[in-house]
C-alpha positions as a printed Julia matrix, in Angstrom:
149×3 Matrix{Float64}:
 257.34   89.42   -94.24
 254.17   89.04   -96.27
 252.24   85.83   -95.76
 252.54   83.66   -98.9
 249.22   81.86   -98.29
 245.59   82.65   -97.61
 243.78   82.0    -94.34
 242.23   80.02   -92.81
 244.86   77.31   -92.68
 244.07   73.71   -91.89
 246.25   70.74   -91.02
 245.74   67.21   -92.18
 248.18   64.31   -91.91
 251.02   66.65   -90.95
 250.52   68.97   -93.93
 249.27   72.56   -93.99
 246.61   73.66   -96.49
 245.42   77.18   -97.25
 241.83   78.38   -97.77
 241.84   77.11  -101.37
 243.0    73.64  -100.31
 246.52   74.13  -101.71
 249.39   72.38   -99.87
 251.41   75.25   -98.34
 253.43   73.19   -95.85
 256.85   74.35   -97.05
 255.76   77.99   -97.44
 254.26   77.92   -93.95
 257.44   76.45   -92.43
 259.61   79.04   -94.2
 257.3    81.83   -93.04
 257.37   80.65   -89.41
 261.17   80.24   -89.47
 261.57   83.74   -90.89
 259.18   85.12   -88.29
 261.12   83.43   -85.47
 264.42   84.75   -86.83
 263.05   88.3    -86.97
 261.87   88.04   -83.35
 265.27   86.76   -82.21
 267.1    89.59   -84.01
 264.78   92.06   -82.31
 265.41   90.42   -78.91
 269.18   90.6    -79.4
 268.98   94.23   -80.52
 267.06   95.14   -77.35
 269.67   93.35   -75.23
 272.44   95.25   -77.05
 270.67   98.56   -76.31
 270.5    97.68   -72.61
 274.21   96.84   -72.6
 275.02  100.15   -74.34
 273.26  101.92   -71.49
 275.62   99.98   -69.17
 272.72   98.43   -67.3
 273.62   95.11   -65.65
 272.68   91.87   -67.37
 272.89   88.3    -66.1
 272.87   84.91   -67.75
 270.25   82.88   -65.97
 268.25   79.69   -66.26
 264.56   80.26   -66.93
 262.45   77.34   -65.7
 258.82   76.75   -66.64
 257.53   73.98   -64.39
 254.05   74.07   -65.98
 255.14   73.37   -69.55
 258.3    71.49   -68.5
 260.98   73.39   -70.39
 263.81   75.74   -69.58
 266.08   78.18   -71.37
 269.44   79.79   -70.78
 268.81   83.52   -71.13
 270.69   86.76   -70.77
 268.34   89.22   -69.11
 268.06   92.47   -67.17
 265.77   93.98   -64.54
 262.54   95.1    -66.21
 262.97   92.64   -69.11
 259.57   91.33   -70.19
 260.53   87.77   -71.1
 257.05   87.04   -72.46
 257.43   89.88   -74.93
 261.15   89.88   -75.77
 261.87   86.14   -75.86
 258.33   84.8    -76.31
 258.53   82.73   -73.11
 254.92   81.9    -72.23
 253.54   83.86   -69.27
 257.02   84.63   -67.94
 256.41   88.29   -67.2
 258.99   90.87   -66.19
 262.27   90.34   -64.36
 262.13   92.08   -60.99
 264.72   92.75   -58.27
 264.01   92.35   -54.56
 265.49   94.32   -51.65
 268.43   91.94   -51.33
 269.35   92.34   -55.01
 268.09   88.95   -56.21
 266.39   88.82   -59.6
 263.11   86.92   -59.87
 259.85   86.46   -61.76
 256.61   87.11   -59.92
 254.72   84.34   -61.72
 253.51   80.94   -60.61
 255.39   78.01   -62.22
 258.04   80.33   -63.73
 261.39   81.2    -62.2
 264.86   82.39   -63.07
 268.01   81.2    -61.37
 271.51   82.52   -61.8
 273.76   79.8    -63.22
 276.62   79.45   -60.76
 277.84   75.87   -61.02
 276.96   72.45   -62.37
 276.43   71.26   -58.79
 273.87   74.03   -58.27
 272.04   72.91   -61.42
 272.09   69.32   -60.15
 270.33   70.53   -57.0
 267.48   71.66   -59.26
 267.35   68.09   -60.61
 266.98   66.69   -57.1
 264.05   69.08   -56.5
 262.42   67.93   -59.75
 262.6    71.33   -61.46
 264.68   70.06   -64.41
 266.12   66.77   -65.65
 269.78   65.74   -65.53
 270.06   66.27   -69.3
 268.56   69.76   -68.97
 271.08   70.66   -66.25
 274.01   69.51   -68.37
 272.72   71.28   -71.49
 272.22   74.48   -69.47
 275.77   74.25   -68.12
 277.25   73.61   -71.57
 275.37   76.65   -72.93
 275.73   78.96   -69.92
 277.4    81.69   -72.03
 274.48   81.89   -74.49
 272.17   84.89   -74.8
 269.31   82.47   -75.47
 269.23   78.68   -75.65
 265.96   76.77   -75.41
 266.02   73.43   -73.59
 263.09   71.04   -73.94
 262.41   68.22   -71.51
């Protein structure tokens, strides 16, 4: 999508202005929404390709303890979550010798969603809030569902 405004952009009082000082708030929001939609379509297409190759996928809970958010994701070994789903500094999904999937990054982890009780155990450790656990459980069948703290 072509950008309908000229750079540099500035913000003032919650509005976005282009280089000429024109209010482009609505255009900017539409552009960013379109950009996000294109990225999500691309992410889902990549997941579909992996499934066509009959590679295993899992629905897991991604937890970012640095930025205090989580997401229900469907992923696969070798999936670069930073690239495919735009999850900050998440890196690639790896598999250890015992078959567990993990992220080799500080403050980022993935956990297979097994039960609501298991998610509540993450609450008691301070990884997520009670609301986040319940939202994750309610959306456990999603390919991607962002949960903010």
